[in-house]
C-alpha positions, 0 to 999 in steps of 0.5 A: 542729489535730487532737488527738494522742495521743503514744503513737507516737514519730512522732506518728501520730494514733490510731484515735479521732482518725482516726475523729473527723476521718474523712470518713465520720463523718457516716454512721450508725454502726449502718450502718457497723457492720452493713456492716463485720460483714457484709463481714467475715463474707462474706470469712471465710466465702468462704475464697477468695483473690480475695474476700479480696483484693477486700475488702482492697483495696476497704476500703483504697480506702474508708478512703483516698477516703471516709475521707480518711485519708492512704495513709501512715497506712493503711500504718502501721496495717497494718504490724503485722498484715502482719508477724503474717500473714506469719509465720503464713502462713509456718508454713502454707506450709512443710512437713516431709518425708522426701523432696524434694517439691513446688515448692521444697525445702531439705534440713535434716539428714535431712529436707526443708523443702518448699513444695507446691502445696496449702500455697502455696494454703492460705497465700495464701488465708489471708493474703488472707482475714485481710487482708480481715477486718483491713481491715474492722475498720480501716474501722469503727475509723477511721470510727466514734468510740468513743462512737458505737460504744459507743452502737451496742453499747448499742442492740444490748442488750450488757450494760452491764458489758461495754460499760463495761469495753471503754471503760475498757480502751480509754482506760486503754491510752492512759494507760499508753502515754503513761507508757511513752513518757515513761519511754522518752524519759527513759531514752534521754536518760540513754543507757539504751539504749546497748548490748544489756545496758544496753537489757535492763536499762532495759527491765526497769526500765521494765516494773517502774515501769510496773506500779507506775505503772499501779496509781497511775494507776488509783486516780487515774482512779477518784477523778477519775470519782467526783469527776465523779459516777460512780455505776457507769454510764458515760454518754456524750453521742454525736452519732448521725448519721441513717440516710440512704437513699443510704448504705444503698443504697451499702452494699447495692450493695457487699455484693450485688456481693461476694456475686455475686463469691463465687457466681461464684468458687464456681460457684454461678451456673451455667456 
């Protein structure tokens, strides 16, 4: 049975556990990193709705079919970015005007809230552009375990201090989320969330206790690291799958097809 981090109340596997059991774990992490970054740059650089939609859907399909991750888990991962993007794009979609203009208008005192053609195009393009970028990052994070990704960054000559801070922050977040979950369950068992006023009080107390617990846990974690021979440098034993020609050809074919779509959308291929 897969190891589960329980910082979600529904027991959803975290990204590192998903990556450890991904159907793409046998693909070279360097290739997956280069592929994801290139696809992300092409998606963001194109600034095109169709390109962004294509990248987002294709990455979700790759995560599902090749990564063997259930669509329900993919939907759960995308839920928070979707909410953030919808709110952000609504700000771009709505414009204030002295007169009613555009495709839709709503009077607000002496002004009008309007939706115009350009604002609709900008918001939809930005939404799919950002969704494509998010899906590229999810493809990488759900298929590449953290130790392998750290080894890729180390081989790219990233500073050791930056790599170690990334890993420690990433792991320590799990510790704090687990502590927060336990406090929340304990508060719920004592009816700490029965009513708005009591909920706010409970949330404030949990936040204060979590801050104190974080200092205690950080000290314990550092003591545990020193007991295991920590000398200022984190060493990881990461299995690095070999680079295979078939995987390189598949990644190159996808990126070339994406570039062809961008050229077609920009009209660079001629009439």
